[in-house]
C-alpha positions as CSV (number, residue, x, y, z in Angstrom):
1,X,-4.7,41.1,2.7
2,X,-1.8,40.2,4.9
3,X,-4.0,37.7,6.6
4,X,-4.9,36.0,3.3
5,X,-1.2,35.8,2.4
6,X,-0.5,34.3,5.8
7,X,-3.2,31.7,5.4
8,X,-2.0,30.8,1.9
9,X,1.6,30.5,3.2
10,X,0.5,28.3,6.0
11,X,-1.5,26.0,3.7
12,X,1.5,25.8,1.3
13,X,3.7,24.9,4.2
14,X,1.3,22.2,5.4
15,X,1.1,20.7,1.9
16,X,4.9,20.7,1.7
17,X,5.2,18.9,5.0
18,X,2.6,16.3,4.0
19,X,4.4,15.7,0.8
20,X,7.7,15.3,2.6
21,X,6.2,12.6,4.9
22,X,7.0,10.0,2.2
23,X,9.2,10.7,-0.7
24,X,9.3,7.1,-2.0
25,X,11.1,4.1,-0.5
26,X,14.6,4.3,1.0
27,X,17.1,1.5,0.9
28,X,20.1,0.7,3.1
29,X,23.7,0.0,1.8
30,X,22.8,-3.6,1.2
31,X,19.8,-2.8,-1.0
32,X,17.2,-3.7,1.7
33,X,14.2,-1.5,1.9
34,X,14.0,0.7,5.0
35,X,10.5,0.1,6.6
36,X,8.8,3.5,7.0
37,X,7.9,4.2,10.6
38,X,4.5,5.6,9.9
39,X,2.8,2.9,7.8
40,X,0.0,2.7,10.3
41,X,-1.0,6.2,9.2
42,X,-1.2,5.4,5.5
43,X,-4.6,5.2,3.9
44,X,-6.2,1.7,4.0
45,X,-7.1,0.8,0.4
46,X,-8.5,-2.7,1.1
47,X,-9.2,-5.4,3.6
48,X,-9.6,-9.1,3.0
49,X,-10.7,-12.0,5.0
50,X,-9.5,-15.6,4.8
51,X,-7.3,-15.4,1.7
52,X,-5.8,-18.9,1.6
53,X,-2.3,-17.9,0.7
54,X,-1.6,-15.5,3.6
55,X,-0.1,-16.1,7.0
56,X,0.1,-19.6,8.3
57,X,-2.4,-21.0,5.8
58,X,-5.3,-20.5,8.2
59,X,-8.0,-17.9,8.3
60,X,-6.6,-14.3,8.4
61,X,-7.7,-10.7,8.4
62,X,-5.6,-8.6,6.1
63,X,-5.2,-4.9,5.7
64,X,-3.5,-3.2,2.7
65,X,-2.3,0.4,2.9
66,X,-0.8,2.6,0.2
67,X,1.7,5.4,1.0
68,X,-0.1,8.8,1.1
69,X,1.9,10.4,-1.7
70,X,1.2,7.6,-4.2
71,X,-2.4,7.4,-3.0
72,X,-2.9,11.1,-3.9
73,X,-1.1,10.7,-7.2
74,X,-3.3,7.7,-8.1
75,X,-6.5,9.5,-7.2
76,X,-5.6,12.3,-9.6
77,X,-4.2,10.2,-12.5
78,X,-5.4,6.6,-12.1
79,X,-1.7,5.5,-12.4
80,X,0.7,4.3,-9.7
81,X,3.8,6.4,-9.7
82,X,7.3,4.9,-9.5
83,X,7.9,4.5,-5.7
84,X,4.3,3.5,-4.9
85,X,4.4,1.3,-1.9
86,X,1.7,-1.0,-0.7
87,X,2.0,-2.5,2.8
88,X,0.2,-5.7,3.6
89,X,-0.4,-6.7,7.2
90,X,-1.7,-10.1,8.0
91,X,-3.4,-10.8,11.4
92,X,-5.0,-13.7,13.1
93,X,-8.7,-13.4,13.8
94,X,-10.1,-13.3,17.3
95,X,-13.6,-14.3,18.2
96,X,-16.0,-13.5,21.1
97,X,-14.1,-10.4,22.1
98,X,-16.2,-8.6,24.7
99,X,-18.5,-6.8,24.4
100,X,-19.1,-8.4,21.0
101,X,-21.3,-11.6,21.0
102,X,-20.1,-12.8,17.6
103,X,-18.0,-11.9,14.6
104,X,-14.3,-11.6,14.3
105,X,-11.7,-8.9,15.0
106,X,-8.0,-8.6,14.3
107,X,-5.5,-10.3,16.6
108,X,-1.7,-10.6,16.4
109,X,0.4,-10.0,13.3
110,X,1.5,-13.2,11.5
111,X,3.0,-11.5,8.5
112,X,3.9,-8.3,6.7
113,X,5.2,-7.5,3.3
114,X,5.6,-4.5,1.0
115,X,4.9,-4.3,-2.8
116,X,6.9,-1.5,-4.4
117,X,6.8,-0.1,-7.9
118,X,10.6,0.3,-8.0
119,X,11.2,-0.8,-11.6
120,X,14.3,-2.7,-10.6
121,X,13.5,-5.4,-13.2
122,X,12.6,-2.9,-15.9
123,X,9.9,-0.3,-16.6
124,X,6.6,-0.9,-14.8
125,X,7.9,-3.7,-12.5
126,X,7.2,-4.1,-8.9
127,X,9.3,-5.8,-6.2
128,X,8.0,-7.7,-3.1
129,X,9.8,-7.2,0.2
130,X,9.5,-9.3,3.3
131,X,10.2,-6.8,6.0
132,X,11.6,-7.3,9.4
133,X,11.3,-4.7,12.1
134,X,13.5,-2.0,10.4
135,X,14.5,-3.3,6.9
136,X,13.2,-5.9,4.5
137,X,14.9,-8.0,1.9
138,X,13.6,-8.3,-1.7
139,X,11.7,-11.5,-2.2
140,X,13.4,-13.4,-5.1
141,X,11.6,-13.1,-8.4
142,X,11.4,-16.9,-8.7
143,X,8.8,-16.9,-5.9
144,X,5.1,-17.5,-6.9
145,X,3.9,-14.1,-5.8
146,X,5.4,-12.5,-9.0
147,X,3.8,-14.9,-11.4
148,X,0.4,-14.8,-9.6
149,X,0.3,-11.0,-9.6
150,X,1.3,-11.0,-13.3
151,X,-1.3,-13.6,-14.2
152,X,-4.2,-12.2,-12.2
153,X,-3.5,-8.5,-12.2
154,X,-1.1,-7.8,-15.1
155,X,-3.6,-5.5,-16.8
156,X,-3.8,-3.3,-13.7
157,X,-0.1,-2.8,-13.1
158,X,0.1,-6.1,-11.2
159,X,-2.1,-4.7,-8.4
160,X,-5.2,-6.7,-7.4
161,X,-7.7,-3.9,-8.0
162,X,-10.5,-6.4,-7.4
163,X,-9.6,-6.2,-3.7
164,X,-9.4,-2.4,-3.6
165,X,-12.7,-0.9,-4.6
166,X,-11.7,2.6,-3.5
167,X,-8.7,2.5,-5.9
168,X,-10.9,1.0,-8.7
169,X,-13.4,3.8,-8.3
170,X,-10.6,6.4,-8.2
171,X,-9.1,5.0,-11.5
172,X,-12.6,5.3,-13.1
173,X,-13.0,8.9,-12.0
174,X,-9.5,9.8,-13.2
175,X,-10.2,8.2,-16.6
176,X,-13.5,10.1,-16.9
177,X,-11.8,13.4,-16.0
178,X,-9.1,12.8,-18.6
179,X,-11.8,12.4,-21.3
180,X,-13.3,15.9,-20.5
């Protein structure tokens, strides 16, 4: 019996540590977002190739990650919680990387940004941040990214669900579970 309690306590502690890994975004005294150090460990929710509005305007390979806490909440509820943070990483493609005889793989980073449900402009709103190495400034709301996301993804919390099949499927499962 003591062993079962010990295992249960260990599992609870592990869950607590995992939840503590990301408790929503942090901001510095100037209102800039502090870039989390472990973004490379966040679940990848989508990848795209050759989106024309990314990077230097050329062909790019893009990875989008979602913070683990928000990913878990979304899978359960189908709703992005306040604090949900997407990280976009834009890379140049490399070709003929040995031993491959064709295809493309990721090269150097040409851009990064964060998309955060921070509700700074009202309920349900998101802010884009163009991060540097440690902190990122909010991208002004006059930039085209806000209007584009509203126009093409307004019905899905301004998130391009068409690029994230894993999240789209999770939302469908959450909706089906809510009906039962």
